N, CA, C and O atoms as a GROMACS GRO file, in nm:
protein
  280
    1UNK      N    1   4.675   9.439  -0.229
    1UNK     CA    2   4.727   9.571  -0.198
    1UNK      C    3   4.878   9.565  -0.214
    1UNK      O    4   4.943   9.472  -0.166
    2UNK      N    5   4.934   9.664  -0.282
    2UNK     CA    6   5.080   9.664  -0.298
    2UNK      C    7   5.147   9.709  -0.168
    2UNK      O    8   5.081   9.758  -0.077
    3UNK      N    9   5.278   9.692  -0.161
    3UNK     CA   10   5.351   9.722  -0.039
    3UNK      C   11   5.341   9.867   0.004
    3UNK      O   12   5.329   9.896   0.123
    4UNK      N   13   5.344   9.958  -0.091
    4UNK     CA   14   5.337  10.101  -0.062
    4UNK      C   15   5.200  10.137  -0.002
    4UNK      O   16   5.191  10.211   0.096
    5UNK      N   17   5.096  10.085  -0.061
    5UNK     CA   18   4.961  10.112  -0.012
    5UNK      C   19   4.942  10.052   0.127
    5UNK      O   20   4.876  10.111   0.212
    6UNK      N   21   4.998   9.934   0.149
    6UNK     CA   22   4.985   9.871   0.280
    6UNK      C   23   5.057   9.950   0.388
    6UNK      O   24   5.005   9.964   0.498
    7UNK      N   25   5.176  10.003   0.357
    7UNK     CA   26   5.248  10.087   0.453
    7UNK      C   27   5.166  10.210   0.489
    7UNK      O   28   5.155  10.246   0.606
    8UNK      N   29   5.109  10.273   0.388
    8UNK     CA   30   5.028  10.392   0.411
    8UNK      C   31   4.905  10.359   0.494
    8UNK      O   32   4.869  10.432   0.586
    9UNK      N   33   4.840  10.250   0.460
    9UNK     CA   34   4.720  10.207   0.533
    9UNK      C   35   4.753  10.181   0.680
    9UNK      O   36   4.679  10.226   0.768
   10UNK      N   37   4.860  10.111   0.707
   10UNK     CA   38   4.899  10.082   0.845
   10UNK      C   39   4.936  10.208   0.921
   10UNK      O   40   4.900  10.224   1.038
   11UNK      N   41   5.008  10.298   0.855
   11UNK     CA   42   5.048  10.424   0.920
   11UNK      C   43   4.925  10.508   0.954
   11UNK      O   44   4.918  10.566   1.062
   12UNK      N   45   4.830  10.517   0.863
   12UNK     CA   46   4.708  10.594   0.889
   12UNK      C   47   4.625  10.529   0.999
   12UNK      O   48   4.568  10.599   1.083
   13UNK      N   49   4.618  10.397   1.000
   13UNK     CA   50   4.548  10.327   1.108
   13UNK      C   51   4.608  10.361   1.244
   13UNK      O   52   4.535  10.390   1.339
   14UNK      N   53   4.740  10.359   1.253
   14UNK     CA   54   4.806  10.392   1.380
   14UNK      C   55   4.779  10.537   1.418
   14UNK      O   56   4.757  10.569   1.535
   15UNK      N   57   4.779  10.624   1.319
   15UNK     CA   58   4.753  10.766   1.343
   15UNK      C   59   4.612  10.786   1.397
   15UNK      O   60   4.591  10.861   1.493
   16UNK      N   61   4.515  10.719   1.337
   16UNK     CA   62   4.376  10.732   1.379
   16UNK      C   63   4.349  10.665   1.514
   16UNK      O   64   4.260  10.708   1.588
   17UNK      N   65   4.424  10.562   1.544
   17UNK     CA   66   4.404  10.492   1.670
   17UNK      C   67   4.484  10.556   1.783
   17UNK      O   68   4.500  10.498   1.891
   18UNK      N   69   4.533  10.679   1.757
   18UNK     CA   70   4.606  10.755   1.857
   18UNK      C   71   4.735  10.685   1.898
   18UNK      O   72   4.775  10.691   2.014
   19UNK      N   73   4.798  10.618   1.805
   19UNK     CA   74   4.925  10.552   1.829
   19UNK      C   75   5.029  10.601   1.729
   19UNK      O   76   5.099  10.521   1.668
   20UNK      N   77   5.039  10.733   1.711
   20UNK     CA   78   5.135  10.780   1.611
   20UNK      C   79   5.278  10.747   1.652
   20UNK      O   80   5.316  10.763   1.769
   21UNK      N   81   5.354  10.704   1.559
   21UNK     CA   82   5.496  10.683   1.582
   21UNK      C   83   5.565  10.703   1.448
   21UNK      O   84   5.502  10.701   1.342
   22UNK      N   85   5.692  10.723   1.456
   22UNK     CA   86   5.767  10.748   1.334
   22UNK      C   87   5.759  10.627   1.242
   22UNK      O   88   5.786  10.514   1.283
   23UNK      N   89   5.722  10.652   1.120
   23UNK     CA   90   5.715  10.548   1.019
   23UNK      C   91   5.818  10.582   0.913
   23UNK      O   92   5.816  10.691   0.856
   24UNK      N   93   5.906  10.490   0.887
   24UNK     CA   94   6.009  10.513   0.787
   24UNK      C   95   5.947  10.491   0.650
   24UNK      O   96   5.911  10.379   0.613
   25UNK      N   97   5.935  10.600   0.576
   25UNK     CA   98   5.876  10.593   0.443
   25UNK      C   99   5.971  10.663   0.347
   25UNK      O  100   6.004  10.780   0.366
   26UNK      N  101   6.014  10.593   0.246
   26UNK     CA  102   6.108  10.650   0.151
   26UNK      C  103   6.037  10.726   0.040
   26UNK      O  104   6.092  10.821  -0.016
   27UNK      N  105   5.916  10.685   0.007
   27UNK     CA  106   5.845  10.744  -0.105
   27UNK      C  107   5.793  10.883  -0.068
   27UNK      O  108   5.719  10.897   0.029
   28UNK      N  109   5.830  10.986  -0.144
   28UNK     CA  110   5.785  11.124  -0.113
   28UNK      C  111   5.634  11.139  -0.113
   28UNK      O  112   5.580  11.214  -0.031
   29UNK      N  113   5.564  11.070  -0.202
   29UNK     CA  114   5.418  11.084  -0.209
   29UNK      C  115   5.352  11.030  -0.082
   29UNK      O  116   5.259  11.091  -0.029
   30UNK      N  117   5.401  10.918  -0.034
   30UNK     CA  118   5.345  10.858   0.087
   30UNK      C  119   5.379  10.945   0.208
   30UNK      O  120   5.295  10.965   0.296
   31UNK      N  121   5.502  10.996   0.211
   31UNK     CA  122   5.542  11.086   0.319
   31UNK      C  123   5.451  11.209   0.325
   31UNK      O  124   5.409  11.251   0.432
   32UNK      N  125   5.421  11.265   0.209
   32UNK     CA  126   5.334  11.382   0.202
   32UNK      C  127   5.192  11.349   0.247
   32UNK      O  128   5.129  11.427   0.318
   33UNK      N  129   5.142  11.233   0.207
   33UNK     CA  130   5.008  11.191   0.250
   33UNK      C  131   5.002  11.175   0.403
   33UNK      O  132   4.904  11.214   0.466
   34UNK      N  133   5.106  11.117   0.461
   34UNK     CA  134   5.109  11.102   0.607
   34UNK      C  135   5.116  11.239   0.675
   34UNK      O  136   5.053  11.261   0.779
   35UNK      N  137   5.192  11.330   0.617
   35UNK     CA  138   5.201  11.464   0.673
   35UNK      C  139   5.064  11.531   0.670
   35UNK      O  140   5.023  11.593   0.769
   36UNK      N  141   4.994  11.520   0.558
   36UNK     CA  142   4.860  11.578   0.548
   36UNK      C  143   4.763  11.512   0.646
   36UNK      O  144   4.679  11.580   0.705
   37UNK      N  145   4.775  11.381   0.663
   37UNK     CA  146   4.687  11.312   0.758
   37UNK      C  147   4.711  11.363   0.899
   37UNK      O  148   4.616  11.382   0.975
   38UNK      N  149   4.837  11.385   0.936
   38UNK     CA  150   4.868  11.438   1.069
   38UNK      C  151   4.810  11.578   1.087
   38UNK      O  152   4.753  11.610   1.191
   39UNK      N  153   4.827  11.662   0.985
   39UNK     CA  154   4.774  11.798   0.992
   39UNK      C  155   4.622  11.797   1.006
   39UNK      O  156   4.566  11.873   1.085
   40UNK      N  157   4.556  11.712   0.930
   40UNK     CA  158   4.409  11.704   0.939
   40UNK      C  159   4.365  11.654   1.075
   40UNK      O  160   4.265  11.700   1.129
   41UNK      N  161   4.440  11.561   1.131
   41UNK     CA  162   4.408  11.510   1.264
   41UNK      C  163   4.420  11.622   1.368
   41UNK      O  164   4.332  11.638   1.452
   42UNK      N  165   4.528  11.699   1.360
   42UNK     CA  166   4.547  11.810   1.454
   42UNK      C  167   4.437  11.914   1.437
   42UNK      O  168   4.382  11.963   1.536
   43UNK      N  169   4.405  11.947   1.314
   43UNK     CA  170   4.300  12.047   1.288
   43UNK      C  171   4.165  11.997   1.338
   43UNK      O  172   4.088  12.074   1.397
   44UNK      N  173   4.136  11.871   1.315
   44UNK     CA  174   4.010  11.813   1.362
   44UNK      C  175   3.998  11.817   1.513
   44UNK      O  176   3.892  11.848   1.567
   45UNK      N  177   4.106  11.784   1.580
   45UNK     CA  178   4.104  11.789   1.727
   45UNK      C  179   4.086  11.931   1.778
   45UNK      O  180   4.013  11.954   1.874
   46UNK      N  181   4.153  12.027   1.713
   46UNK     CA  182   4.140  12.166   1.754
   46UNK      C  183   3.998  12.216   1.732
   46UNK      O  184   3.942  12.286   1.817
   47UNK      N  185   3.938  12.179   1.620
   47UNK     CA  186   3.801  12.220   1.592
   47UNK      C  187   3.703  12.156   1.689
   47UNK      O  188   3.608  12.220   1.734
   48UNK      N  189   3.727  12.031   1.723
   48UNK     CA  190   3.639  11.962   1.818
   48UNK      C  191   3.648  12.028   1.956
   48UNK      O  192   3.546  12.044   2.023
   49UNK      N  193   3.767  12.065   1.996
   49UNK     CA  194   3.784  12.130   2.126
   49UNK      C  195   3.716  12.266   2.127
   49UNK      O  196   3.651  12.302   2.225
   50UNK      N  197   3.729  12.340   2.019
   50UNK     CA  198   3.665  12.471   2.009
   50UNK      C  199   3.513  12.456   2.006
   50UNK      O  200   3.442  12.532   2.071
   51UNK      N  201   3.465  12.358   1.931
   51UNK     CA  202   3.321  12.334   1.925
   51UNK      C  203   3.265  12.296   2.060
   51UNK      O  204   3.156  12.340   2.097
   52UNK      N  205   3.338  12.216   2.133
   52UNK     CA  206   3.294  12.176   2.266
   52UNK      C  207   3.287  12.298   2.358
   52UNK      O  208   3.191  12.314   2.433
   53UNK      N  209   3.388  12.381   2.352
   53UNK     CA  210   3.392  12.501   2.435
   53UNK      C  211   3.276  12.595   2.399
   53UNK      O  212   3.207  12.645   2.488
   54UNK      N  213   3.256  12.618   2.270
   54UNK     CA  214   3.147  12.706   2.227
   54UNK      C  215   3.011  12.645   2.260
   54UNK      O  216   2.918  12.717   2.297
   55UNK      N  217   3.000  12.515   2.247
   55UNK     CA  218   2.875  12.448   2.279
   55UNK      C  219   2.840  12.461   2.426
   55UNK      O  220   2.724  12.482   2.461
   56UNK      N  221   2.940  12.450   2.512
   56UNK     CA  222   2.918  12.466   2.656
   56UNK      C  223   2.868  12.607   2.685
   56UNK      O  224   2.776  12.626   2.765
   57UNK      N  225   2.929  12.706   2.622
   57UNK     CA  226   2.888  12.846   2.643
   57UNK      C  227   2.746  12.869   2.593
   57UNK      O  228   2.668  12.938   2.659
   58UNK      N  229   2.712  12.812   2.479
   58UNK     CA  230   2.577  12.827   2.424
   58UNK      C  231   2.473  12.766   2.518
   58UNK      O  232   2.368  12.826   2.541
   59UNK      N  233   2.502  12.648   2.572
   59UNK     CA  234   2.408  12.586   2.665
   59UNK      C  235   2.395  12.668   2.792
   59UNK      O  236   2.285  12.680   2.847
   60UNK      N  237   2.505  12.724   2.841
   60UNK     CA  238   2.500  12.805   2.962
   60UNK      C  239   2.410  12.928   2.940
   60UNK      O  240   2.328  12.963   3.026
   61UNK      N  241   2.428  12.993   2.823
   61UNK     CA  242   2.344  13.109   2.792
   61UNK      C  243   2.197  13.069   2.780
   61UNK      O  244   2.109  13.141   2.827
   62UNK      N  245   2.172  12.955   2.719
   62UNK     CA  246   2.034  12.906   2.701
   62UNK      C  247   1.969  12.882   2.836
   62UNK      O  248   1.853  12.920   2.858
   63UNK      N  249   2.043  12.820   2.928
   63UNK     CA  250   1.990  12.794   3.062
   63UNK      C  251   1.963  12.925   3.137
   63UNK      O  252   1.860  12.938   3.204
   64UNK      N  253   2.054  13.021   3.125
   64UNK     CA  254   2.033  13.150   3.190
   64UNK      C  255   1.907  13.219   3.135
   64UNK      O  256   1.829  13.277   3.210
   65UNK      N  257   1.892  13.213   3.004
   65UNK     CA  258   1.775  13.274   2.940
   65UNK      C  259   1.646  13.207   2.988
   65UNK      O  260   1.548  13.275   3.018
   66UNK      N  261   1.646  13.076   2.994
   66UNK     CA  262   1.524  13.006   3.036
   66UNK      C  263   1.492  13.034   3.182
   66UNK      O  264   1.374  13.037   3.218
   67UNK      N  265   1.592  13.054   3.266
   67UNK     CA  266   1.568  13.088   3.406
   67UNK      C  267   1.509  13.227   3.419
   67UNK      O  268   1.424  13.251   3.504
   68UNK      N  269   1.555  13.320   3.334
   68UNK     CA  270   1.505  13.458   3.339
   68UNK      C  271   1.360  13.465   3.295
   68UNK      O  272   1.284  13.547   3.346
   69UNK      N  273   1.320  13.381   3.204
   69UNK     CA  274   1.183  13.380   3.151
   69UNK      C  275   1.086  13.333   3.259
   69UNK      O  276   0.974  13.383   3.268
   70UNK      N  277   1.127  13.239   3.339
   70UNK     CA  278   1.040  13.183   3.443
   70UNK      C  279   1.020  13.286   3.546
   70UNK      O  280   0.950  13.263   3.644
   0.00000   0.00000   0.00000
């Protein structure tokens, strides 16, 4: 693995392991990839939180419906 790829790999690993910190990257392409990775991480977390909230509401409605049927 070349040095540039290794820097990117390490930075993404830290990002995924919830240890984000500033990484000094001079290469614009690598900087852009890290920016996109951060955005995807934020979007994924927001979607997971929304899904969890909606899932809780769906289960609550399901339980209420099943109680009414009995």
